[in-house]
Structures are given as structure tokens and as C-alpha cells.
N, C-alpha and C positions, 0 to 999 in steps of 0.2 A: 655714616657707612663709608668705609674706605674703598677706593677704586685704584687699581693698578693697570696700566696699559703698556704692553710691550710690543715692539715690532722688530722683525728681522727678515732677512732674505733667506728663503729655503730653497736649496738646490733640488729638493725632492719634488716640489711643485713648480719650481722655476719662477718664483715671484716673491715680492714682499708680502708678508703675512702679519696679521694682527691677532694678539691674544689679550683678552681683558679679564680681570678678576675683580669681583665684588665681595666684600666681607673679609673678616680676619681669622675666624676659627670655624671648625666644624667639618663635616663630611664634604669632600670635594664633589661637585656636580658639574659635569661638562655638558653645557646646554648649547646644542647646535641651533643655528638660525634656520629659517626657511630657505627655499630654493636658492635664490641668488643673494641671500642676505650676508651682511658683514658681521664682525664680532660685536658691534654695538647695537645691532638691530633689536636685541632683546631688551635693551634699555630704552630705546626710542619708542617701542610699543608697550612700555610700562610693565613688562614682566618682572623686572628687578624691583619695582615698587610693590608688585603683588607678592613677591617673595620677601618683602621687607621684615615681616615678623620673624621668619625663620633665620634670616641673616642677623637680625638684632639679637636673637637668642643664642647665637653662636652655634646653631645646629648645622648650617651649611655654609660653604664658600662656593660661589658660582663662577665658573669660567666659561667664556665663549670665544669662538674662533671663526674666522671667515669661512664661508661655505664655498671653498675654492673649486671643488670638483663640479658642483652644479652650476656655479658661475661660468665655468669654462664650456660645458656642453650646451648650456642654454644659449651662450653667446657665440660659440664657435662652430660646433659640429654635432648635430643630434643623431649620431649613429651609435650602435651598440658597442662597437669596437673602441671608439674614442671615449665614450662615457665609461666603459669598463676600465680603460687604461687610466683615466684621470682619477677615478675613484680609488684605484689601487695605489696610485701615487699619493693621494690624499691620506689613505690609510697608513702608509709608511710615514708620512709627515706627522700624523697624530701620535703614533706609537713611539717614534724615535725622537720627536721634538716637543710635542705638546704635553704628553704624559710625563716625561722627565721634568718639564717646567712646572707642572702641577705638583709633582712630588717634592721638588725642591722648595716650592712656595709653601708646602705644608710641613716643612721641617726636615725634609730629606729622607723620609722613610721609603726605601726602594720597593717595599711591598704594599704601599698604601693603595687601597682599592678605591675606585671612582664609580659614581653613578652617572650613566649616560642618559640624556633626555633631549627631546626635541619634538617639533610639530611638522607635519607635512614631509618634505624631503629631509628635514631635521630628524624626524622619526626614523626614516630609513638609515641615516647615519648613526643614530643611537643604537638601533638594532644591529646593524652591521658591525659596529665597534664591539659590542658585547659578544656577538656570535663568533667573531674572528679572534677576539682576545679575552676569553673568560678568565685568564690569569690577571687581567688588569681591571676589567669592569665587573662589578658585582651585580648590578641591576640596571635595567633600562626602562625608562618611562617614555612610551611612544604614543604621541597624541595625533589623532587624525592622520595617520600615516599613509604615505604613498610608497609602497614597497616593491611594486613591479614596475621598474623603470622602462620596460619595453613598451609600455603604453605611450611613451613620449618619444621613442627612438625608432629609427629604421635599421634594418639589418637583423641577422640571426643572432642567437645567443652563442657567442664564441667563448673561448677560454678566458678572456679578460673579464667579460661581464659575469660569466659563471662564477669566477673567483670573488667578484665584488658583491654579488647579490645573494643574501641569505635564502630567499625563496628558491634559488636555483641550487646552491651548494649544500643546503641542509640535508636534503634527501640522500645525498651520496656521501655524507660525512662518515668516514670509517670509524668503527669502534677503536677506542684507544684513549690516551690521557686527555686529549683535547675535548672529545665528546664527554668523557667522564666529568671533567671540570665544568663544562657547560651545563651539565645536568644538576649542578649545585647552584646555579644562578637563577635569576627570576626576571621575566619580561612582563611588563604591564602594558596592555594595549587598550587605549582609550579612544573613543570616537563619539561624535554626535550623530544625529540623523537629519540635521537641517541642511541648509543650502551648501552645495558643493562637497558634502561629505560622501565618503565611499566606505561604508561599514564592511563590505565584502573584503576589502584589503586587509583589515585587521583579522578577519576570520581565516583568510588564506595563511597568514603568518602563524596564527594559533594552531592550525592543523599541522603545518610543517614542523613547528616546535614540538607539539604534542606527540607526533609520530616518532620523534627521536627522544622522547622522555624529558624534554626541557620544561621546567615549570613556567607556566604563564597564566595570565587571566585577562579576559576581555570584558570591558565595561562600556555599556552604551549609555549616553546621557540623553538620548531621546531627540525628538524633533525640534525642540526649542533651541538647540545648540548647533550653530553653523560652523563651517570650516573657517575659523577666524580667531583673532587674538582674544576677543571677549570670552570665548570658550576656553582657550588655553590658559588664560590668566586665572580662571577659576579652578581648572583641573590641577595644574602643577603644584600649587601650594598645598592643596588638600592631600594629594597622594605622597608628596615628599614628607609631609608631617607624619604620615603613617609609616613610611619606610625608614626615616631617620629618627633614632631615639632622642628623647628630650635629655638635655644635660642634667646630671645629678647634682 
């Protein structure tokens, strides 16, 4: 399996960033790390091994990128204003730097759609990416998600956090082309019910999406599955194999 690692300095997030790609062919999957993880976290925790069959078949190419926003508010300032600002900067970085990198790496198709995926805070980033950019992301696979960041932050929900957080901006999203496009997308919300899981987080998102007519599905794996990589390594290959067609 091939691996490509690129680093550059992004003025949008004010630091050096890393993007890694595994695989040669197939549907691009942007796989976000957990809270403070880096671009190679998914490899260290054997998620790339778990996806090996799909990679070998040429059904997917996996990309991952540093979790810059969560790294910053976890390490610097846990306020709603700061977290909202760094997530909005991160979003700009993803759309204007990472997505073009992915499309160029996939042959230069400017309309190439991407699947977003992630666990925990990575699930928040996957959901936010699809909800903010349904013209780029076709589906989101969100595992054991933490979607209401206010549980970790102090301060009110101001304009910065409102713009960054799907749970907050979805109810007020106006009718128009953006919402119409979002209604053609699909969000898969997966969770266990074991140690450290919060199933209610997935249901909050499902209700917010459903109220705006956005297709979604919630799947519980029950009490034997904790908030941990052992769960996510089983979940992601199973559902990506359903979402990504086999090559003819």
C-alpha cells in the first residue's frame, strides 16, 4: 500500500500542517483524527490496517490531516469564542488547502466529491465539513461523536461558535441552494453504549438534521462497544463497504 506525506505552512491556521494519503485509487475519504490527534494517528491506532481490504481493492483512498482546531483549544484556551474562531480557521484550511490537495491527488477533477469520517471530535469535524460544504462532501460517517462542544468550553454561544457548530446553525439555516444541496447528502451516526459513550449526542444531531430534511441514520452497537479504537476499527470498514461501490 502506498503512502504519501506532505507538509506545508498554512497561513489560515498559522502553523505547519501535515496531510497523509494511503492508497492509489478509489473514492477519497477524509478521515479526521480524534481530539488532539495528528494526521498519522489513524495509522498508529491500526485504522489503516482495518481498512486494508478496501484500500487493496481500490475502492477508497484515505486522507488524514492534523486536528489543528481541537489541538489549539485543548492546549490554549477552552472558551467558546476561541474554539469557534479556530474551528472556522480550520474549516477555511480544509476547503481551500486540503480539498484542492485531495482533488489534485485524485486526478485533478475539480468536482470530485469526498466522504468525511471520524470518531469523537473527528466525528464533529466530519459532520461540520459536510453540513458547511455539501458541494464538496457527499457523505459523513460519524462514530461516537462529540457534537456539542459547549460541554467542554466556558462562555456563551457567540457568532463564531454558532457558525462552526452544526447543532447550533442547522435550525436557522435558511431555505436556498445550500440547504437544498444538503438535503441530497447523507449522514451516518454510529455509536456504542459501552464505556464513555454518549448516545444522546448522536440523537441530538439526528433530530437537528431530520428537522431540516437532511437524510441521516443512527445505528447503535450496544453495550459491548466502548468509546475506543476497537469499536471504530470495526465500524468504519463495514459502513464504508456499504457506501462505496465495488469496482466493476
